[in-house]
C-alpha positions, 0 to 999 in steps of 0.5 A: 320640862326642857331641863329634864335629861331625856328632853335635853338628849332629844334637843341635842339631836336637833342641835346636831343638824347644823353641825352635820350640815357644816361637815359637808363643806369640809373637804374629804375625807375629814368631813365625811368621817366627822359627819359620821361621828356626829351622826353616831352620837345623834343616833345614840341619843335616840336610844338613850332619851327613851331609856332615861325617860323610862329609867328616871320616870320622866316620860312626858307628853312634850317628850313624846311630841319632840322625839319623832320631830327630832328624828324627822328633822335629822333624817330630812336634813341629811337626805336633802344635803346628800342629794345636793352633794350627789352622794345619793346617786341616780335612781336612788333619789326615789327612796329618798323622796318616799322617805321625805313624803312619808315624814311630811304625811305623818307630821301633818297627820299628827298635827291634825290629830293633836288639834283634836287631842288625839295622840298617835304613839310611835310604833316599834317598827317605826323606831327600827325604821329610824335606826335603819335610816340613820345607819344607812345615812352614815354609810352615804355620808362616808360615801367615797371616803369609805372602804370597799366591802369586798366587791361592794362600796360604802355607797352601794351599801348605803343605797341598798339600805335606803331602798329597804328603809323606804320599804319599811317607811311605806309600811309604817306610813300606811299603818299611821295613815290607817290609824289616823283615818280611823280616828278621823272617822270617829271625830266625824261621827262625834261631830255628826252626833253633836250636829244632830243633837243641836238640830233636835234641841232647836226643833224642840225649842221652835215647837214650844214657841 
């Protein structure tokens, strides 16, 4: 399972996290651009793991489970490092908090539903959201080492994109929460029916005594 190419690509995205963290401790501008290069490679694996899984017919439950976790670990680790090294300035910390809170919410929801053997597939909009997050995190990693785009700096582009990503994050988070709560209601209904059935059987047994 772990030796399949799509899963190896997904695992490489997790393996890239300590390398990305290490680049924050390398002096600018080298560390900034090294971080961008590693993030770019990790971003490509996010596309190619799904592509090869379909092309090689190696789609698996483990891959579907691991892929969103790898994305969440990568994004969360980068957001924390960017805040710690003050590359996310001022009020721009708010969209970072929104993104982190959403990732925790969805992860908890997935864990609960997995215990009930209910899967919540990754939506296409969520994939676009992840792509935008990684793209904007790239701008923020480069930060002050990057060029000016007219009157706008590299950091400012990253901040604007982070706000947009946070908005999409709220939308996809609401979609997952709504779908998850629907499954929870269904599970509660099943449990209530089972409870009523057990009560009926117990009453029937008592009446035969």
